[in-house]
MIMIRO-533974 format. One record per atom (N, C-alpha, C, CB): residue number from 1; atom name; x, y, z. Coordinates in Angstrom, 2 decimals. Each point is the difference from the previous one (the first is absolute). Glycine has a CB too. Example, Ala and Ser with C-alpha at 12.3 -4.5 7.8 and 13.67 -1.06 7.14 Angstrom:
2
+-----+------+---------+---------+---------+
!   n ! atom !      px !      py !      pz !
+-----+------+---------+---------+---------+
!   1 !    N !   13.19 !   -5.69 !    7.80 !
!   1 !   CA !   -0.89 !    1.19 !    0.00 !
!   1 !    C !    0.90 !    1.20 !    0.00 !
!   1 !   CB !   -1.89 !   -1.17 !    1.25 !
!   2 !    N !    1.54 !    2.22 !   -1.97 !
!   2 !   CA !    0.82 !    1.19 !    0.06 !
!   2 !    C !   -0.77 !    1.09 !    0.73 !
!   2 !   CB !    1.18 !   -0.63 !   -2.15 !
+-----+------+---------+---------+---------+
REM end
This chain:
81
+-----+------+---------+---------+---------+
!   n ! atom !      px !      py !      pz !
+-----+------+---------+---------+---------+
!   1 !    N !   25.14 !    6.72 !   31.24 !
!   1 !   CA !    0.79 !   -0.24 !   -1.19 !
!   1 !    C !   -0.05 !    1.28 !   -0.84 !
!   1 !   CB !   -0.48 !   -2.52 !    0.05 !
!   2 !    N !    1.62 !    3.10 !   -0.29 !
!   2 !   CA !    0.09 !    1.23 !   -0.77 !
!   2 !    C !    0.05 !   -0.33 !   -1.49 !
!   2 !   CB !    1.19 !    1.15 !    1.90 !
!   3 !    N !   -2.10 !   -0.54 !   -2.65 !
!   3 !   CA !   -0.08 !   -0.25 !   -1.43 !
!   3 !    C !    1.09 !    0.78 !   -0.73 !
!   3 !   CB !   -2.48 !   -0.41 !    0.18 !
!   4 !    N !    3.12 !   -0.23 !   -1.14 !
!   4 !   CA !    1.00 !    0.66 !   -0.82 !
!   4 !    C !   -0.69 !    0.87 !   -1.04 !
!   4 !   CB !    1.63 !   -1.90 !    0.36 !
!   5 !    N !   -0.99 !    2.99 !   -0.76 !
!   5 !   CA !   -0.66 !    0.91 !   -0.94 !
!   5 !    C !   -0.16 !   -0.60 !   -1.40 !
!   5 !   CB !    0.94 !    1.89 !    1.31 !
!   6 !    N !   -0.08 !   -2.79 !   -1.70 !
!   6 !   CA !   -0.11 !   -0.64 !   -1.32 !
!   6 !    C !   -0.11 !   -1.52 !    0.15 !
!   6 !   CB !    1.33 !    1.88 !   -1.03 !
!   7 !    N !   -2.14 !   -2.30 !    1.99 !
!   7 !   CA !   -0.10 !   -1.42 !    0.34 !
!   7 !    C !   -0.54 !   -0.86 !   -1.16 !
!   7 !   CB !   -0.36 !    0.69 !    2.37 !
!   8 !    N !   -0.61 !   -0.19 !   -3.11 !
!   8 !   CA !   -0.56 !   -0.79 !   -1.11 !
!   8 !    C !    1.06 !   -0.26 !   -1.07 !
!   8 !   CB !   -2.26 !    0.99 !    0.44 !
!   9 !    N !    3.04 !    0.02 !   -0.76 !
!   9 !   CA !    1.06 !   -0.16 !   -1.01 !
!   9 !    C !    1.08 !   -0.97 !    0.50 !
!   9 !   CB !   -0.45 !    2.34 !   -0.86 !
!  10 !    N !    0.80 !   -2.23 !    2.12 !
!  10 !   CA !    1.00 !   -0.91 !    0.58 !
!  10 !    C !   -0.52 !   -1.44 !    0.00 !
!  10 !   CB !    0.88 !    1.88 !    1.43 !
!  11 !    N !   -2.16 !   -2.05 !   -1.15 !
!  11 !   CA !   -0.58 !   -1.34 !   -0.01 !
!  11 !    C !    0.03 !   -0.59 !   -1.40 !
!  11 !   CB !   -1.47 !    0.62 !    1.94 !
!  12 !    N !    1.17 !    0.19 !   -2.95 !
!  12 !   CA !    0.07 !   -0.48 !   -1.38 !
!  12 !    C !    1.41 !   -0.46 !   -0.35 !
!  12 !   CB !   -1.87 !    1.57 !   -0.62 !
!  13 !    N !    2.86 !   -0.79 !    1.03 !
!  13 !   CA !    1.39 !   -0.38 !   -0.27 !
!  13 !    C !    0.38 !   -1.27 !    0.76 !
!  13 !   CB !    0.58 !    2.41 !   -0.37 !
!  14 !    N !   -1.06 !   -2.54 !    1.60 !
!  14 !   CA !    0.30 !   -1.19 !    0.80 !
!  14 !    C !   -0.62 !   -1.24 !   -0.64 !
!  14 !   CB !    0.09 !    1.41 !    2.08 !
!  15 !    N !   -1.30 !   -1.29 !   -2.60 !
!  15 !   CA !   -0.65 !   -1.13 !   -0.67 !
!  15 !    C !    0.77 !   -0.38 !   -1.26 !
!  15 !   CB !   -2.24 !    0.72 !    0.91 !
!  16 !    N !    2.62 !    0.27 !   -1.68 !
!  16 !   CA !    0.78 !   -0.26 !   -1.23 !
!  16 !    C !    1.32 !   -0.69 !    0.35 !
!  16 !   CB !   -1.06 !    2.01 !   -1.12 !
!  17 !    N !    1.77 !   -1.48 !    2.11 !
!  17 !   CA !    1.26 !   -0.60 !    0.42 !
!  17 !    C !   -0.23 !   -1.42 !    0.52 !
!  17 !   CB !    0.91 !    2.28 !    0.57 !
!  18 !    N !   -1.93 !   -2.45 !    0.26 !
!  18 !   CA !   -0.29 !   -1.30 !    0.59 !
!  18 !    C !   -0.37 !   -1.05 !   -1.04 !
!  18 !   CB !   -0.75 !    1.17 !    2.04 !
!  19 !    N !   -0.02 !   -0.77 !   -3.04 !
!  19 !   CA !   -0.36 !   -0.94 !   -1.06 !
!  19 !    C !    1.24 !   -0.44 !   -0.77 !
!  19 !   CB !   -2.26 !    1.08 !   -0.18 !
!  20 !    N !    3.13 !   -0.14 !   -0.15 !
!  20 !   CA !    1.25 !   -0.35 !   -0.70 !
!  20 !    C !    0.87 !   -0.89 !    0.87 !
!  20 !   CB !   -0.10 !    2.17 !   -1.26 !
!  21 !    N !    0.20 !   -1.86 !    2.54 !
!  21 !   CA !    0.79 !   -0.78 !    0.94 !
!  21 !    C !   -0.50 !   -1.45 !    0.05 !
!  21 !   CB !    0.45 !    2.08 !    1.37 !
!  22 !    N !   -1.76 !   -2.25 !   -1.24 !
!  22 !   CA !   -0.58 !   -1.35 !    0.09 !
!  22 !    C !    0.20 !   -0.77 !   -1.29 !
!  22 !   CB !   -1.69 !    0.85 !    1.62 !
!  23 !    N !    1.55 !   -0.19 !   -2.76 !
!  23 !   CA !    0.17 !   -0.69 !   -1.27 !
!  23 !    C !    1.45 !   -0.37 !   -0.25 !
!  23 !   CB !   -1.96 !    1.25 !   -0.89 !
!  24 !    N !    2.90 !   -0.39 !    1.27 !
!  24 !   CA !    1.43 !   -0.32 !   -0.17 !
!  24 !    C !    0.41 !   -1.16 !    0.89 !
!  24 !   CB !    0.45 !    2.38 !   -0.59 !
!  25 !    N !   -1.05 !   -2.46 !    1.78 !
!  25 !   CA !    0.28 !   -1.13 !    0.89 !
!  25 !    C !   -0.67 !   -1.28 !   -0.48 !
!  25 !   CB !    0.21 !    1.59 !    1.90 !
!  26 !    N !   -1.20 !   -1.44 !   -2.77 !
!  26 !   CA !   -0.70 !   -1.16 !   -0.52 !
!  26 !    C !   -1.05 !   -0.56 !    0.94 !
!  26 !   CB !    2.02 !   -0.50 !   -1.26 !
!  27 !    N !   -2.49 !    1.29 !    2.20 !
!  27 !   CA !   -0.98 !   -0.49 !    0.96 !
!  27 !    C !   -1.43 !    0.41 !   -0.34 !
!  27 !   CB !    1.77 !    0.09 !    1.72 !
!  28 !    N !   -1.96 !    0.82 !   -2.67 !
!  28 !   CA !   -1.36 !    0.44 !   -0.34 !
!  28 !    C !   -0.05 !    0.51 !   -1.43 !
!  28 !   CB !   -0.43 !    0.59 !    2.40 !
!  29 !    N !   -0.72 !   -0.77 !   -2.98 !
!  29 !   CA !   -0.30 !    0.54 !   -1.32 !
!  29 !    C !   -1.33 !    0.72 !    0.15 !
!  29 !   CB !    1.28 !   -1.84 !   -1.28 !
!  30 !    N !   -1.27 !    3.15 !    1.21 !
!  30 !   CA !   -1.22 !    0.77 !    0.20 !
!  30 !    C !   -0.79 !    0.09 !   -1.29 !
!  30 !   CB !    1.13 !    1.32 !    1.82 !
!  31 !    N !   -2.44 !   -1.39 !   -1.69 !
!  31 !   CA !   -0.91 !    0.09 !   -1.13 !
!  31 !    C !   -0.73 !    1.33 !    0.06 !
!  31 !   CB !   -0.27 !   -2.52 !   -0.07 !
!  32 !    N !   -0.26 !    2.95 !   -1.06 !
!  32 !   CA !   -0.76 !    1.25 !   -0.05 !
!  32 !    C !   -1.28 !   -0.09 !    0.84 !
!  32 !   CB !    0.93 !    0.44 !   -2.29 !
!  33 !    N !   -1.41 !   -1.65 !    2.51 !
!  33 !   CA !   -1.24 !   -0.18 !    0.76 !
!  33 !    C !    0.23 !   -0.06 !    1.50 !
!  33 !   CB !   -0.92 !   -1.20 !   -1.95 !
!  34 !    N !    2.18 !    1.19 !    2.40 !
!  34 !   CA !    0.30 !   -0.01 !    1.43 !
!  34 !    C !   -0.43 !    1.32 !    0.61 !
!  34 !   CB !    1.94 !   -1.58 !   -0.35 !
!  35 !    N !   -2.58 !    1.51 !    1.51 !
!  35 !   CA !   -0.47 !    1.24 !    0.63 !
!  35 !    C !    1.18 !    0.78 !    0.58 !
!  35 !   CB !   -2.21 !   -1.10 !    0.52 !
!  36 !    N !    2.01 !    2.38 !   -0.43 !
!  36 !   CA !    1.01 !    0.92 !    0.55 !
!  36 !    C !    0.34 !   -0.42 !    1.44 !
!  36 !   CB !   -0.85 !    1.89 !   -1.48 !
!  37 !    N !   -0.18 !   -2.19 !    2.27 !
!  37 !   CA !    0.21 !   -0.38 !    1.39 !
!  37 !    C !    0.79 !   -1.30 !    0.14 !
!  37 !   CB !   -2.13 !    1.17 !    0.56 !
!  38 !    N !    1.86 !   -2.13 !   -1.45 !
!  38 !   CA !    0.74 !   -1.26 !    0.03 !
!  38 !    C !    1.48 !    0.22 !   -0.30 !
!  38 !   CB !   -2.07 !   -1.22 !   -0.70 !
!  39 !    N !    2.34 !    2.09 !   -0.27 !
!  39 !   CA !    1.39 !    0.31 !   -0.34 !
!  39 !    C !    0.71 !    0.65 !    1.18 !
!  39 !   CB !   -0.65 !    0.28 !   -2.40 !
!  40 !    N !   -0.02 !    0.69 !    3.03 !
!  40 !   CA !    0.59 !    0.70 !    1.14 !
!  40 !    C !    0.34 !   -0.98 !    1.12 !
!  40 !   CB !   -1.30 !    2.07 !   -0.60 !
!  41 !    N !    0.35 !   -2.93 !    0.94 !
!  41 !   CA !    0.22 !   -0.95 !    1.09 !
!  41 !    C !    1.09 !   -1.01 !   -0.35 !
!  41 !   CB !   -2.38 !    0.29 !    0.69 !
!  42 !    N !    2.39 !   -0.80 !   -1.92 !
!  42 !   CA !    1.01 !   -0.97 !   -0.39 !
!  42 !    C !    1.40 !    0.63 !    0.04 !
!  42 !   CB !   -1.70 !   -1.17 !   -1.45 !
!  43 !    N !    1.82 !    2.38 !    0.93 !
!  43 !   CA !    1.30 !    0.67 !   -0.03 !
!  43 !    C !    0.49 !    0.25 !    1.42 !
!  43 !   CB !   -0.58 !    1.09 !   -2.20 !
!  44 !    N !   -0.31 !   -0.63 !    3.06 !
!  44 !   CA !    0.38 !    0.23 !    1.41 !
!  44 !    C !    0.51 !   -1.29 !    0.62 !
!  44 !   CB !   -1.72 !    1.84 !    0.19 !
!  45 !    N !    0.97 !   -2.92 !   -0.34 !
!  45 !   CA !    0.40 !   -1.27 !    0.63 !
!  45 !    C !    1.31 !   -0.54 !   -0.59 !
!  45 !   CB !   -2.42 !   -0.50 !    0.42 !
!  46 !    N !    2.62 !    0.68 !   -1.70 !
!  46 !   CA !    1.25 !   -0.43 !   -0.63 !
!  46 !    C !    1.18 !    0.79 !    0.54 !
!  46 !   CB !   -1.26 !   -0.64 !   -2.08 !
!  47 !    N !    1.13 !    1.96 !    2.16 !
!  47 !   CA !    1.09 !    0.83 !    0.50 !
!  47 !    C !    0.30 !   -0.28 !    1.47 !
!  47 !   CB !   -0.63 !    1.75 !   -1.65 !
!  48 !    N !   -0.40 !   -2.04 !    2.43 !
!  48 !   CA !    0.21 !   -0.36 !    1.41 !
!  48 !    C !    0.67 !   -1.36 !    0.08 !
!  48 !   CB !   -2.02 !    1.36 !    0.70 !
!  49 !    N !    1.57 !   -2.31 !   -1.50 !
!  49 !   CA !    0.58 !   -1.35 !   -0.01 !
!  49 !    C !    1.49 !    0.04 !   -0.36 !
!  49 !   CB !   -2.25 !   -0.96 !   -0.64 !
!  50 !    N !    2.60 !    1.80 !   -0.34 !
!  50 !   CA !    1.39 !    0.13 !   -0.42 !
!  50 !    C !    0.81 !    0.93 !    0.90 !
!  50 !   CB !   -0.76 !   -0.44 !   -2.32 !
!  51 !    N !    0.14 !    0.93 !    3.36 !
!  51 !   CA !    0.64 !    0.89 !    0.98 !
!  51 !    C !    0.51 !    1.29 !   -0.64 !
!  51 !   CB !    0.65 !   -2.01 !    1.32 !
!  52 !    N !   -1.39 !    2.49 !   -2.33 !
!  52 !   CA !    0.32 !    1.26 !   -0.65 !
!  52 !    C !   -0.61 !    1.15 !    0.80 !
!  52 !   CB !    0.10 !   -1.14 !   -2.27 !
!  53 !    N !   -1.20 !    0.85 !    2.97 !
!  53 !   CA !   -0.65 !    1.01 !    0.83 !
!  53 !    C !   -0.50 !   -0.64 !    1.29 !
!  53 !   CB !   -0.66 !    1.30 !   -2.05 !
!  54 !    N !    0.49 !   -0.48 !    3.08 !
!  54 !   CA !   -0.48 !   -0.46 !    1.29 !
!  54 !    C !   -1.50 !   -0.24 !   -0.08 !
!  54 !   CB !    1.84 !    1.25 !    1.19 !
!  55 !    N !   -2.35 !   -2.30 !   -0.56 !
!  55 !   CA !   -1.44 !   -0.25 !   -0.02 !
!  55 !    C !   -0.74 !    0.92 !    0.97 !
!  55 !   CB !    0.45 !   -2.38 !   -0.61 !
!  56 !    N !   -1.73 !    2.56 !    0.35 !
!  56 !   CA !   -0.86 !    0.71 !    0.93 !
!  56 !    C !   -0.31 !   -0.92 !    1.18 !
!  56 !   CB !   -1.01 !    1.40 !   -1.88 !
!  57 !    N !    0.61 !   -0.81 !    2.98 !
!  57 !   CA !   -0.44 !   -0.82 !    1.13 !
!  57 !    C !   -1.24 !   -0.78 !   -0.43 !
!  57 !   CB !    0.94 !    1.67 !    1.70 !
!  58 !    N !   -1.13 !   -2.85 !   -1.14 !
!  58 !   CA !   -1.09 !   -0.88 !   -0.42 !
!  58 !    C !   -1.37 !    0.63 !    0.05 !
!  58 !   CB !    1.37 !   -1.84 !    0.79 !
!  59 !    N !   -1.65 !    2.65 !    0.24 !
!  59 !   CA !   -1.31 !    0.62 !    0.12 !
!  59 !    C !   -0.17 !    1.21 !   -0.92 !
!  59 !   CB !   -0.08 !   -0.80 !    2.35 !
!  60 !    N !    1.16 !    1.23 !   -3.00 !
!  60 !   CA !   -0.07 !    1.16 !   -0.89 !
!  60 !    C !    0.07 !   -0.39 !   -1.48 !
!  60 !   CB !    1.06 !    1.35 !    1.80 !
!  61 !    N !   -1.06 !   -2.64 !   -2.08 !
!  61 !   CA !    0.07 !   -0.46 !   -1.39 !
!  61 !    C !   -1.35 !    0.09 !   -0.66 !
!  61 !   CB !    1.87 !   -1.53 !    0.59 !
!  62 !    N !   -2.15 !    2.69 !   -1.18 !
!  62 !   CA !   -1.21 !    0.18 !   -0.79 !
!  62 !    C !    0.40 !    0.76 !   -1.26 !
!  62 !   CB !   -1.52 !    0.00 !    2.07 !
!  63 !    N !    0.64 !    0.04 !   -3.03 !
!  63 !   CA !    0.35 !    0.54 !   -1.31 !
!  63 !    C !    0.44 !    1.47 !    0.04 !
!  63 !   CB !   -1.61 !   -1.61 !   -0.97 !
!  64 !    N !    0.91 !    2.50 !    1.69 !
!  64 !   CA !    0.48 !    1.39 !    0.04 !
!  64 !    C !    1.41 !    0.13 !    0.59 !
!  64 !   CB !   -2.37 !    0.73 !    0.22 !
!  65 !    N !    2.65 !   -1.49 !    0.84 !
!  65 !   CA !    1.33 !    0.05 !    0.61 !
!  65 !    C !    1.06 !   -0.60 !   -0.91 !
!  65 !   CB !   -1.06 !   -0.12 !    2.25 !
!  66 !    N !    0.71 !   -0.94 !   -2.98 !
!  66 !   CA !    0.95 !   -0.62 !   -0.93 !
!  66 !    C !    0.33 !    0.97 !   -1.13 !
!  66 !   CB !   -0.91 !   -2.30 !    0.56 !
!  67 !    N !   -0.12 !    2.98 !   -1.09 !
!  67 !   CA !    0.24 !    1.00 !   -1.04 !
!  67 !    C !    0.93 !    1.10 !    0.50 !
!  67 !   CB !   -2.25 !   -0.49 !   -0.98 !
!  68 !    N !    1.98 !    0.97 !    2.19 !
!  68 !   CA !    0.82 !    1.07 !    0.58 !
!  68 !    C !    1.44 !   -0.48 !    0.20 !
!  68 !   CB !   -2.04 !    0.96 !    1.14 !
!  69 !    N !    2.20 !   -2.17 !   -0.66 !
!  69 !   CA !    1.33 !   -0.56 !    0.24 !
!  69 !    C !    0.79 !   -0.12 !   -1.31 !
!  69 !   CB !   -0.90 !   -1.27 !    1.98 !
!  70 !    N !    0.24 !    0.82 !   -3.04 !
!  70 !   CA !    0.66 !   -0.09 !   -1.31 !
!  70 !    C !    0.38 !    1.38 !   -0.51 !
!  70 !   CB !   -1.29 !   -2.09 !   -0.50 !
!  71 !    N !    0.44 !    3.08 !    0.70 !
!  71 !   CA !    0.30 !    1.37 !   -0.45 !
!  71 !    C !    1.20 !    0.56 !    0.77 !
!  71 !   CB !   -2.43 !    0.36 !   -0.59 !
!  72 !    N !    2.47 !   -0.59 !    1.88 !
!  72 !   CA !    1.14 !    0.46 !    0.80 !
!  72 !    C !    1.28 !   -0.70 !   -0.45 !
!  72 !   CB !   -1.53 !    0.45 !    1.96 !
!  73 !    N !    1.44 !   -1.75 !   -2.18 !
!  73 !   CA !    1.17 !   -0.76 !   -0.44 !
!  73 !    C !    0.51 !    0.53 !   -1.34 !
!  73 !   CB !   -0.85 !   -2.03 !    1.23 !
!  74 !    N !   -0.07 !    2.31 !   -2.16 !
!  74 !   CA !    0.41 !    0.51 !   -1.32 !
!  74 !    C !    0.63 !    1.38 !    0.14 !
!  74 !   CB !   -1.84 !   -1.31 !   -1.09 !
!  75 !    N !    1.30 !    2.16 !    1.96 !
!  75 !   CA !    0.58 !    1.33 !    0.22 !
!  75 !    C !    1.43 !   -0.11 !    0.53 !
!  75 !   CB !   -2.31 !    0.92 !    0.45 !
!  76 !    N !    2.54 !   -1.90 !    0.41 !
!  76 !   CA !    1.36 !   -0.21 !    0.52 !
!  76 !    C !    0.93 !   -0.47 !   -1.11 !
!  76 !   CB !   -0.95 !   -0.55 !    2.26 !
!  77 !    N !    0.44 !   -0.32 !   -3.13 !
!  77 !   CA !    0.82 !   -0.50 !   -1.11 !
!  77 !    C !    0.38 !    1.13 !   -0.96 !
!  77 !   CB !   -1.12 !   -2.24 !    0.21 !
!  78 !    N !    0.20 !    3.19 !   -0.37 !
!  78 !   CA !    0.25 !    1.12 !   -0.92 !
!  78 !    C !    0.73 !    1.16 !    0.69 !
!  78 !   CB !   -2.06 !   -0.66 !   -1.27 !
!  79 !    N !    2.31 !    0.54 !    2.56 !
!  79 !   CA !    0.71 !    1.05 !    0.72 !
!  79 !    C !   -0.86 !    1.21 !    0.33 !
!  79 !   CB !    2.03 !   -0.78 !   -1.11 !
!  80 !    N !   -3.35 !    0.59 !    1.14 !
!  80 !   CA !   -0.90 !    1.11 !    0.30 !
!  80 !    C !   -0.25 !    0.16 !    1.48 !
!  80 !   CB !   -1.06 !   -0.35 !   -2.20 !
!  81 !    N !    1.48 !   -0.62 !    2.99 !
!  81 !   CA !   -0.18 !    0.08 !    1.47 !
!  81 !    C !    1.37 !   -0.04 !    0.63 !
!  81 !   CB !   -2.28 !   -1.13 !   -0.08 !
+-----+------+---------+---------+---------+
REM end
């Protein structure tokens, strides 16, 4: 898995976008006490459920891969890839 040069920044943008997306759909209300990892996983599963992004293979579904997948997806949305 090739790391993106600005992966952390892309992940932050993906989380921000995902939180807004979930709240506008009315399916989630995020709290300040929610962990970063929980937000990442929830956003990934929501986007996969809504068929906004392709899911990872079952044996590759772990937190580092989910973070990377969200960063790649955000880069595509911003036209950086």
